Backbone as JSON Lines, residues from 0, in Angstrom:
{"i":0,"aa":"G","n":[-11.32,-5.01,-9.43],"ca":[-11.75,-3.51,-8.81],"c":[-10.75,-2.28,-8.92]}
{"i":1,"aa":"R","n":[-11.13,-1.35,-8.64],"ca":[-10.38,-0.2,-8.68],"c":[-10.39,0.38,-7.04]}
{"i":2,"aa":"R","n":[-9.23,1.04,-6.92],"ca":[-9.3,1.74,-5.6],"c":[-8.57,3.02,-5.88]}
{"i":3,"aa":"R","n":[-8.79,4.26,-5.27],"ca":[-8.51,5.44,-5.47],"c":[-7.24,5.66,-4.6]}
{"i":4,"aa":"A","n":[-5.88,6.25,-4.91],"ca":[-4.74,6.29,-4.17],"c":[-4.89,7.75,-3.5]}
{"i":5,"aa":"M","n":[-4.94,8.27,-2.4],"ca":[-4.99,9.48,-1.72],"c":[-3.47,10.16,-2.08]}
{"i":6,"aa":"G","n":[-3.43,11.4,-2.42],"ca":[-2.24,11.94,-2.5],"c":[-1.37,12.16,-1.25]}
{"i":7,"aa":"G","n":[-0.2,12.39,-1.57],"ca":[0.75,12.52,-0.55],"c":[0.65,13.94,0.15]}
{"i":8,"aa":"G","n":[1.35,13.99,1.37],"ca":[0.95,15.16,2.18],"c":[1.72,16.5,1.72]}
{"i":9,"aa":"M","n":[1.2,17.59,2.2],"ca":[2.09,18.85,1.71],"c":[3.22,19.18,2.84]}
{"i":10,"aa":"G","n":[4.35,19.64,2.02],"ca":[5.51,20.07,2.71],"c":[5.03,21.63,3.65]}
{"i":11,"aa":"E","n":[6.16,22.22,4.21],"ca":[6.0,23.6,5.1],"c":[5.68,24.75,4.03]}
{"i":12,"aa":"R","n":[6.24,24.39,2.85],"ca":[6.13,25.51,1.83],"c":[4.88,25.11,0.6]}
{"i":13,"aa":"G","n":[4.08,24.41,1.07],"ca":[3.26,23.91,0.27],"c":[3.68,22.95,-1.1]}
{"i":14,"aa":"T","n":[4.63,22.52,-0.94],"ca":[5.1,21.53,-1.87],"c":[4.82,20.07,-1.68]}
{"i":15,"aa":"R","n":[4.64,19.3,-2.41],"ca":[4.04,18.03,-2.29],"c":[5.33,17.17,-1.91]}
{"i":16,"aa":"L","n":[5.12,16.29,-0.65],"ca":[6.49,15.66,-0.09],"c":[6.54,14.29,-0.84]}
{"i":17,"aa":"L","n":[5.5,13.75,-1.28],"ca":[5.47,12.49,-2.17],"c":[4.68,12.58,-3.38]}
{"i":18,"aa":"D","n":[4.99,11.97,-4.3],"ca":[4.0,11.79,-5.45],"c":[3.82,10.22,-5.69]}
{"i":19,"aa":"L","n":[2.37,10.0,-6.05],"ca":[2.12,8.84,-5.73],"c":[1.7,8.25,-7.18]}
{"i":20,"aa":"S","n":[2.17,7.09,-7.56],"ca":[1.52,6.61,-8.85],"c":[1.28,5.21,-8.73]}
{"i":21,"aa":"P","n":[0.22,4.51,-9.48],"ca":[-0.75,5.26,-10.21],"c":[-1.55,5.67,-9.17]}
{"i":22,"aa":"P","n":[-2.54,6.77,-9.96],"ca":[-3.4,7.63,-8.91],"c":[-4.49,6.72,-8.74]}
{"i":23,"aa":"E","n":[-4.89,5.51,-9.53],"ca":[-6.1,4.63,-8.89],"c":[-5.25,3.34,-9.15]}
{"i":24,"aa":"L","n":[-5.55,2.45,-8.17],"ca":[-5.11,1.22,-8.13],"c":[-6.02,-0.01,-8.77]}
{"i":25,"aa":"R","n":[-5.28,-0.39,-9.48],"ca":[-6.17,-1.86,-10.27],"c":[-5.44,-3.12,-9.99]}
{"i":26,"aa":"F","n":[-6.58,-4.01,-9.04],"ca":[-6.09,-5.35,-8.45],"c":[-6.32,-6.34,-9.57]}
{"i":27,"aa":"E","n":[-5.17,-6.72,-10.01],"ca":[-4.97,-7.74,-10.92],"c":[-4.58,-9.34,-10.61]}
{"i":28,"aa":"R","n":[-5.02,-10.15,-10.97],"ca":[-4.74,-11.73,-10.54],"c":[-3.82,-12.22,-11.51]}
{"i":29,"aa":"D","n":[-2.39,-12.36,-10.58],"ca":[-1.07,-12.9,-11.38],"c":[-1.27,-14.58,-11.3]}
{"i":30,"aa":"P","n":[-1.1,-15.22,-12.33],"ca":[-1.17,-16.69,-12.06],"c":[-0.28,-17.13,-11.22]}
{"i":31,"aa":"K","n":[0.87,-16.23,-11.03],"ca":[1.87,-16.95,-10.18],"c":[1.74,-16.7,-8.54]}
{"i":32,"aa":"R","n":[0.68,-15.72,-8.42],"ca":[0.49,-15.28,-6.97],"c":[-1.0,-15.64,-6.85]}
{"i":33,"aa":"Q","n":[-1.54,-16.08,-5.75],"ca":[-2.8,-16.53,-5.23],"c":[-3.62,-15.46,-5.19]}
{"i":34,"aa":"L","n":[-3.47,-14.33,-4.53],"ca":[-4.26,-13.2,-3.96],"c":[-4.17,-11.98,-5.12]}
{"i":35,"aa":"P","n":[-5.36,-11.31,-5.64],"ca":[-5.07,-10.1,-6.4],"c":[-4.58,-8.93,-5.61]}
{"i":36,"aa":"Q","n":[-3.48,-8.26,-6.28],"ca":[-2.6,-7.21,-5.64],"c":[-2.52,-6.12,-6.68]}
{"i":37,"aa":"A","n":[-2.09,-4.88,-6.32],"ca":[-1.5,-3.92,-7.03],"c":[-0.3,-3.4,-6.38]}
{"i":38,"aa":"T","n":[0.45,-2.41,-7.04],"ca":[1.69,-1.83,-6.46],"c":[1.46,-0.46,-6.75]}
{"i":39,"aa":"L","n":[1.64,0.35,-5.56],"ca":[1.58,1.88,-5.37],"c":[2.92,2.17,-5.07]}
{"i":40,"aa":"V","n":[3.49,2.92,-6.14],"ca":[4.92,3.6,-5.91],"c":[5.12,4.89,-5.33]}
{"i":41,"aa":"L","n":[5.85,5.33,-4.13],"ca":[5.82,6.44,-3.61],"c":[7.25,6.99,-4.32]}
{"i":42,"aa":"H","n":[7.19,8.06,-4.7],"ca":[8.42,8.89,-5.16],"c":[8.45,10.06,-4.29]}
{"i":43,"aa":"N","n":[9.81,10.41,-4.08],"ca":[10.26,11.54,-3.13],"c":[10.86,12.34,-4.04]}
{"i":44,"aa":"P","n":[10.33,13.44,-4.7],"ca":[11.31,14.59,-5.63],"c":[11.82,15.51,-4.96]}
{"i":45,"aa":"G","n":[11.78,15.27,-3.43],"ca":[12.59,16.69,-2.78],"c":[13.94,16.04,-2.57]}
{"i":46,"aa":"T","n":[14.65,16.96,-1.73],"ca":[15.86,16.77,-1.25],"c":[16.16,15.98,0.26]}
{"i":47,"aa":"E","n":[15.1,16.22,0.73],"ca":[15.03,15.4,2.31],"c":[14.37,14.28,2.41]}
{"i":48,"aa":"T","n":[14.61,13.4,3.12],"ca":[14.15,12.24,3.33],"c":[12.71,12.35,4.01]}
{"i":49,"aa":"V","n":[11.7,11.49,3.45],"ca":[10.39,11.5,3.87],"c":[9.85,10.33,4.62]}
{"i":50,"aa":"A","n":[9.23,10.49,5.8],"ca":[8.78,9.16,6.49],"c":[7.26,8.82,5.68]}
{"i":51,"aa":"F","n":[6.78,7.83,5.56],"ca":[5.66,7.2,5.25],"c":[4.81,6.42,6.42]}
{"i":52,"aa":"K","n":[3.46,6.36,6.12],"ca":[2.74,5.53,6.92],"c":[1.46,5.47,6.0]}
{"i":53,"aa":"V","n":[1.29,4.02,5.58],"ca":[0.24,3.88,4.43],"c":[-1.03,3.09,5.39]}
{"i":54,"aa":"R","n":[-2.25,3.79,5.39],"ca":[-3.43,3.27,6.28],"c":[-4.39,2.95,5.24]}
{"i":55,"aa":"T","n":[-5.39,1.99,5.68],"ca":[-6.6,1.89,4.96],"c":[-7.84,1.95,5.59]}
{"i":56,"aa":"T","n":[-8.61,2.2,4.98],"ca":[-10.05,2.48,5.78],"c":[-10.8,0.92,5.96]}
{"i":57,"aa":"S","n":[-10.09,-0.04,5.44],"ca":[-10.64,-1.23,5.43],"c":[-9.71,-2.19,5.73]}
{"i":58,"aa":"P","n":[-9.15,-2.26,6.87],"ca":[-7.91,-3.2,7.08],"c":[-8.2,-4.71,7.09]}
{"i":59,"aa":"R","n":[-9.25,-5.22,7.26],"ca":[-9.52,-6.42,6.84],"c":[-9.59,-6.87,5.5]}
{"i":60,"aa":"K","n":[-9.88,-5.86,4.75],"ca":[-9.98,-6.17,3.12],"c":[-8.42,-6.15,2.49]}
{"i":61,"aa":"F","n":[-7.87,-5.29,2.97],"ca":[-6.37,-4.87,2.3],"c":[-5.29,-4.88,3.35]}
{"i":62,"aa":"C","n":[-4.29,-5.69,2.75],"ca":[-3.12,-5.74,3.32],"c":[-1.81,-4.9,2.73]}
{"i":63,"aa":"V","n":[-1.15,-4.12,3.57],"ca":[-0.18,-3.07,2.83],"c":[1.08,-3.39,3.3]}
{"i":64,"aa":"R","n":[2.26,-3.76,2.33],"ca":[3.35,-3.87,2.6],"c":[4.55,-3.21,1.94]}
{"i":65,"aa":"P","n":[5.36,-2.64,2.32],"ca":[5.52,-2.04,3.9],"c":[4.41,-1.08,4.13]}
{"i":66,"aa":"S","n":[3.88,-1.01,4.99],"ca":[3.09,-0.04,5.79],"c":[3.6,1.22,6.32]}
{"i":67,"aa":"T","n":[4.96,1.06,6.81],"ca":[5.51,2.3,7.2],"c":[6.96,2.3,6.6]}
{"i":68,"aa":"G","n":[7.54,3.52,6.54],"ca":[9.12,3.4,6.09],"c":[9.64,4.94,5.76]}
{"i":69,"aa":"V","n":[10.48,4.87,5.0],"ca":[11.08,6.05,4.68],"c":[11.29,6.08,3.24]}
{"i":70,"aa":"V","n":[11.53,7.13,2.37],"ca":[11.71,7.31,0.95],"c":[12.88,8.42,1.0]}
{"i":71,"aa":"L","n":[13.95,7.93,0.51],"ca":[15.13,8.72,0.46],"c":[15.08,9.66,-0.68]}
{"i":72,"aa":"P","n":[15.98,10.86,-0.58],"ca":[15.52,12.15,-1.56],"c":[15.69,11.32,-2.86]}
{"i":73,"aa":"R","n":[15.1,11.99,-3.96],"ca":[14.84,11.45,-5.15],"c":[14.85,10.11,-5.38]}
{"i":74,"aa":"C","n":[14.19,9.27,-4.65],"ca":[14.01,7.95,-4.62],"c":[12.6,7.55,-4.71]}
{"i":75,"aa":"K","n":[12.59,6.27,-5.18],"ca":[11.1,5.51,-5.28],"c":[11.03,4.13,-4.47]}
{"i":76,"aa":"V","n":[9.76,4.1,-3.78],"ca":[9.54,2.82,-2.82],"c":[8.38,2.2,-3.52]}
{"i":77,"aa":"P","n":[8.52,0.93,-3.72],"ca":[7.01,0.08,-4.2],"c":[6.6,-0.26,-3.05]}
{"i":78,"aa":"V","n":[5.15,0.01,-3.12],"ca":[4.29,-0.59,-1.79],"c":[3.28,-1.63,-2.32]}
{"i":79,"aa":"Q","n":[3.29,-2.66,-2.08],"ca":[2.28,-3.59,-2.33],"c":[1.04,-3.53,-1.59]}
{"i":80,"aa":"V","n":[-0.2,-3.83,-2.19],"ca":[-1.39,-3.75,-1.61],"c":[-2.02,-4.86,-2.04]}
{"i":81,"aa":"I","n":[-2.52,-5.56,-1.36],"ca":[-2.92,-6.85,-1.57],"c":[-4.44,-7.09,-1.19]}
{"i":82,"aa":"L","n":[-5.4,-7.63,-1.91],"ca":[-6.85,-7.74,-1.57],"c":[-6.74,-9.27,-0.9]}
{"i":83,"aa":"V","n":[-7.18,-9.12,0.41],"ca":[-7.54,-10.08,1.3],"c":[-9.07,-10.72,1.12]}
{"i":84,"aa":"P","n":[-8.79,-11.99,0.97],"ca":[-10.28,-12.69,0.82],"c":[-11.08,-12.5,2.14]}
{"i":85,"aa":"P","n":[-12.46,-12.85,2.15],"ca":[-13.2,-12.87,3.34],"c":[-12.68,-13.81,4.21]}
{"i":86,"aa":"S","n":[-12.79,-13.7,5.41],"ca":[-12.51,-14.58,6.67],"c":[-12.89,-15.99,6.31]}
{"i":87,"aa":"G","n":[-14.12,-16.11,5.79],"ca":[-14.65,-17.51,5.43],"c":[-14.12,-18.22,4.38]}
{"i":88,"aa":"A","n":[-13.07,-17.54,3.32],"ca":[-12.54,-18.11,2.26],"c":[-11.58,-19.37,2.99]}
{"i":89,"aa":"A","n":[-11.03,-20.12,1.81],"ca":[-10.28,-20.92,2.28],"c":[-8.8,-20.64,2.87]}
{"i":90,"aa":"Q","n":[-8.29,-19.78,2.09],"ca":[-7.17,-19.29,2.48],"c":[-6.9,-18.59,3.98]}
{"i":91,"aa":"G","n":[-7.92,-17.96,4.24],"ca":[-7.91,-17.25,5.48],"c":[-8.45,-17.89,6.61]}
{"i":92,"aa":"E","n":[-8.72,-19.0,6.7],"ca":[-8.96,-19.82,7.71],"c":[-7.86,-20.15,8.79]}
{"i":93,"aa":"A","n":[-6.64,-20.76,8.28],"ca":[-5.7,-20.97,9.03],"c":[-4.74,-19.87,9.48]}
{"i":94,"aa":"G","n":[-5.04,-18.61,9.12],"ca":[-4.16,-17.53,9.27],"c":[-2.99,-17.43,8.68]}
{"i":95,"aa":"G","n":[-2.98,-18.19,7.71],"ca":[-1.56,-18.0,6.98],"c":[-1.58,-17.16,5.95]}
{"i":96,"aa":"G","n":[-2.58,-16.48,5.58],"ca":[-2.89,-15.59,4.52],"c":[-2.2,-14.1,4.93]}
{"i":97,"aa":"P","n":[-1.8,-13.39,3.91],"ca":[-1.61,-12.1,4.27],"c":[-2.29,-11.09,5.18]}
{"i":98,"aa":"G","n":[-1.49,-10.7,6.26],"ca":[-1.98,-9.84,7.33],"c":[-2.49,-10.7,8.42]}
{"i":99,"aa":"G","n":[-2.24,-11.8,8.33],"ca":[-2.6,-12.89,9.5],"c":[-2.15,-12.24,10.81]}
{"i":100,"aa":"G","n":[-0.95,-12.09,11.08],"ca":[-0.93,-11.39,12.25],"c":[-0.68,-9.89,12.43]}
{"i":101,"aa":"A","n":[-1.23,-9.33,11.44],"ca":[-1.24,-7.97,11.5],"c":[-2.74,-7.15,12.07]}
{"i":102,"aa":"R","n":[-3.46,-8.13,12.57],"ca":[-5.06,-7.7,13.08],"c":[-4.81,-6.78,14.07]}
{"i":103,"aa":"G","n":[-5.63,-5.81,14.04],"ca":[-5.78,-4.98,15.39],"c":[-4.44,-3.93,15.35]}
{"i":104,"aa":"Q","n":[-3.97,-3.73,14.16],"ca":[-3.11,-2.6,14.06],"c":[-3.69,-1.25,13.81]}
């Protein structure tokens, strides 16, 4: 499936604080990993450190790691977005899957 990444916030002078890539996430199943995931890269083209918080409209469907942090000037930070199986699926039963302890955030 595909999900759209929303753009970064705007700075005081109307400049973009963060560039996000890719503009649309594609969840791919890697044979080495059990759950489909995508990587969102946050790029800070500016000269000041920028704090970020990634929130999802469906926290039970997606696990985001790291969900908060900082991006140093002229640096990039990869953020993993993992598609979580429905709670009735075998992996979600024991609470050992991604986001098992992150409910209610």
